[in-house]
N, C-alpha and C positions, 0 to 999 in steps of 0.2 A: 105493366106489372107494378103493383103498389107496394112500396117498401113498408115493412112492418117494424114496429118498435118493440123491443123486449119489455115484457111486463115486469112488475116487481117480483113476481114469483120466479121468473126466468133469470133475473140478474140481481145479484146481491147489491144492496145499497153501497154507494161509493164510500160512505162514511162509517161502514161496519168496522169495528175495531178488531185488531189481530187477537187470536186466542191468548188469553192470559196464562201466567205461570201455573195456576191451579188447573186449568183445562188441559194444558200440555201434560202435566203430571198425571192427570186422570186418564188421558189417552194412553200414556206410556204404561201405566199400571194395568189397564185393560188389555192392551196388546201382549204385555208380558205374561199376564195370567192365561190368556188364550194359548200362547205358544207353550207355556209350561204344561198346561193340561194336555195339549196335543202330544208333548214329549212323553209324559208319564203314562198316557194311554196307549202308546206305541210299544208293545212288548218287545218287538225286534230291536228298536232303538235302545230300550232299557237294557236288554241283554248284552248287546255289543258295546254299549257305552259304559255300563257300570258293572254288570255281573262278570263278563269275560275278563276285563282287566283285573278285577279283584281276585278272580279265580287263579289267574296266572301269578299274581303277587303271592297268594297263599301257597300255590304249588311250588314255585321256584324258591320261595323263602324256606319252605320245608326241605326241599331237595338239597339245597346248598347251605343249609344251616351249619353243617360240620365240614364243609368243603375244604377248609384250611387244615383239617386234622385227619386226613385220609388214613385209614388203617390198611396195612398190607399184610399178606400172609406169605411166608417163605418156607420152603422145604429145604432142610439141611441134610446132606448126605455125608456121613462120616464126620471126621473132625475138621472144623474150620476155625482156625485160631482167632481170627478177628471177631467171630461171634462168641466162641467159648471164653475168650478173655474178658468179656464184658460181664462184670459181677457187681453185687451189692446195689447201691443206689443207681448206678449207671444202668444196670440190667433192668431195674424197675422202670426207669425212665424210658428205656428202649421199648419195653413191652407195651407202653401206652400207644405206640404207633406201629409196632410190628409183632406179629405172632409167628414164632419159629417152631416148626415141627421137625423132629429128627427122623430120618429113614436110614435103613441099612444099605439099600441099593437105590439106584436112580430110576429104575423102571417105573415104579408106582408114582412117585412125585412128578416125573417127566410127563406121564400121561395126564396127570391132573393139571399141569401147566397148560398143556395143549387144549384141554377142555375148559379152561378158565376157572377151575376149582382151587388152584394155587396161583399166586401172582408171580412167583419166581422160584427157581431152584438154584442153590448155592453149593458149590463143591470147591475143595482146595486141591490144586495140583502140585506138582513138584516146583521147587524154588519159589514158594510163596505166591504162586499164581492162583488168584481167586477167580473161578469161572462162574459167571452169573448167567443163567438161562431164563429168558423171558418170552412172553407171547406177544405177537403183534396185534392180538385181538383187543387189547385195552392199552392204548398208548399212555393214558393218564397214569394208570397203576404201574406200567413199565417204567415210566419216568420217575415215579416216586420210589420204587425199589432201587433203581440205579443210584438215586441221590443218597438213600440210606446206606447202601453198601459202600458206595464211594467215600462217604464221610467216615465210615469205620476204617476203611483202608488208609485214608489220609491221616486219621488219628493215630493208628498203629505205627505208621511211618514217622510221624512227628515225635513219638515217644522215643524212637531210636535215632535221635538227632546226632548228626556227625557221622552217620553210617549210611551206606547205600540203602535205598528203599527196600524194605524187607518183603513188601507185598505189592503185587500189581493186579489190576482188575481187568478181566476180559469178559465182554458181554456177547452172548450168542442168542440168536432167535431160534425158538424151537421149531418154527415152521420153515418152509422153503423161503429163502431170502428174497425170492422174486415176487412174493405176495405183496399186494398193495392194500390200501385202506378200503378199496371197493369190496374186498373179500368180506369185510365185516359190516359195511354199510348196507349192502344189498338185502340181507335178511330183515333188518329193521324196517327199511323203507318199503319192502315188499309186504311185510305184515301190516303196516299202516294202510297201504293202498287196498289190500284185501278186506281189512276190517271196515274201512270207509265205504267201499263199494257194496259190500253185502248188507251193511246196516241201512244205508240210504236206499238201496234198491228195494229191500223188503218193506220198509216203513212207508216210503212214498207210493209204492204200488198199492199197498193195502188202503191207504187213505184215499188215493185217487179213485180206486175201484168202488170204495164205499160212498164217496160223495157223488160220483157219477151213476150210482145205482147199478153198477156192473155186478156187484156181489149179490144183489137181490135177484137179478136175472139169472145169474149162475145157480143160485139156490133153487130157483124154480125150474131150471133146465135139467135135462137128464144127464148131468155131469156130477161125478162124485167129488167130495171134498178132497179125497186123496189125489185125484187127477189135477185139481187146481194147485194144491200145495206142491205136488211133484213137479209140475211145470215151472213154478217159481223157483224151486230148488235147482232144477236143471239149468235154467237160465243163469242163475247166480253162480253155479259151479263152472259153467262155460266161461263166464266173464272172469272168474278168479283164475282159471287155468290159462286164459289168454293173458291176463296180467302177469302171471308167473313166467310164461314163455317169453313175453316181451322184455321183462326185467332181466332174465337170464341171458337172452340173446344180446341185448344192449351191453350188459355188464361184462360179457365174455369177449366183446370186441377188443382188438389190440389196443385201442386208445385207452380203455379202462383196465383191461388185463385181469378180469376175474378168472380164477382157476378153480374149477369144481373139484373138490376132494371128497374122499370117502364115498359112502353110498348116497350120493347127492339126490338120486331119484326118489328117496324117501320124502323129499319136500312135497311131492305130489299128493300122497295120502294125507300129509299134514295140512296142506292147503284145503283139501276136501273137507276134513273134519272142522277146520277153523272157519270155513265159509258157512257151514251149518250153524256153528256157535254164534257167529256174528249176525247171521240172519235171524236167529232167535231173539237177539237183542232188538233188532229192527222190528220184529213182529210185536214185541212188547210196546215199543214207543209208538208204533203205528196204531196199536189198539187203544192206547191211552190218549194220544193227540187227536184233535178234531180237524186240524188243518195241516197243510204241508209246512207252513211257517212255524207252527208250534212244534211239529216233529223235527224240523231242522234245528231249532233251538235246543231241544232235548238231546238230539243226537250229538250236537256240538259239545254239550256239557259232559257227554259220556266219552266220546272218541278222543277229545283232546287230552284230558287227564290220563286216560288209559294209555295213550301213545307215549306220554312222558313216563308214566309209572311202569309201563310195560317194557321200557328199555328200547323202544323203537328208534329214538333219536340219539340217546347217549346212555351210558351205563349208570346204574344207581348206587355204585359202590360208596360214594361220598354222602349218601343220604342217611337219615336216622334209621335205626333198626326197625322201629315201628312202621315206618313208611315202606320199607322193603317187605315187611310182613303183609301189609295191605296189598302190595302189588302181586302177591302170590295167589290172590283170588281172581285176578284179571286174566281173561283168556289170551289177550295179546302177548302177555309175558311168555306163555308157553309156546306160542307159535314162533316168536322171535328167537328165544333161546334154543329151541329144538331145531329150527331151520338153520341157525348159525352153526349148530353142532354138526349137522349132516352135510352142510354146504362147505364149511371152511375149517372145521376142527376134526375132521375124520371120524365123526360119530356114526353109529350104526342103528340097528333096529331098536335096541334097548334104550337109546337116547330119544327115539321118536315115539315108541309105543305108549309109555306113560302119559305123554302129552296128548296123544290122540284120544286115549281113554278119558282123560280129564275134560277135554273139549267136548266130547260127545255127552258126558254126564252133565256138564254145564248146559248144553243145548236142551237136554231133556227137562231140566228144571225150568228153564226160561220158557220153553214151549207150553208147559202146564200153566205158567202164569199168563202167557199171552192168550191161551184158550179161555182162561177165566174172565178176561176183560174184552174178549172179542165180540164185536157187533156186526151184524149183516147190514144194518142200515145206519145212516148218519143221524143219530138221535141225540 
């Protein structure tokens, strides 16, 4: 075998100089430009790197803008000296953080505290005992009310210096004291799970069937549109009912201790109406998006703000009034609040029926929009 010697084209000359500073800078600029173009052309990377963090900044900034000055509502039954004695400038200052409504008896305000429409109920018993009744449904507001009333009690006692304390405060929970936080976490997390499942299921199915030409074949087949839509609704409803059953079974285990109160079974028709409402959102995103990646981004931009603004993760009491008004047009808010009412606050049919009607009306509007943008083919 004859050895071969590398030619000049195969081997660089030994005296070739190393790349200079200008060449290295040019290479760096070229690579940086290529990487930057790759980043800005990747819509998924742009969304999760820039849009989503900015969205959370704006959302949490608006939600907690007034978190340090939470306003509470108190129902006063009869005469309560520590409240009635606050007059003049002190009364004006107190009203900046507390709204006090007087009632003749405790029946109405007690029911409002249970349902979350009042933050607390205050009565004065014999021997200066101030009875404060709160709900375990909102620990933040309960703590704020206790701090306000306790400060008033301490102030009244300090004014009578040198004497035994004229007032004492007793705090009572309006619900069964055996209730735990899971009683109020379950409706919110269940609502978020149902909304996510229905939205993603509807949008991804529509896009997948369109891109794979399944819709075209169904259009030519002897199958009615009603049968196709009905099948999708049936599957989504079964999934939602399965989610509900799993959540309730797990939450009612002794380890978590969820106790179903009131007409809890009303959560089933609520879930059915909500599933249709969230499916309608998924149909709109599936009709507008061309790919599953695009639909995922759109769905994320909808479901995440709606979960926070709908009260699925925490109450919105400390958020600005305009933000609470915006949340009233979101379907998740009605599912969460109504489910919480029938599951843990002893609510009944009249607490669920308006929410069910609103969810179905929302579905009708969104279905019309989805039909307007619907395409059988991927064009």
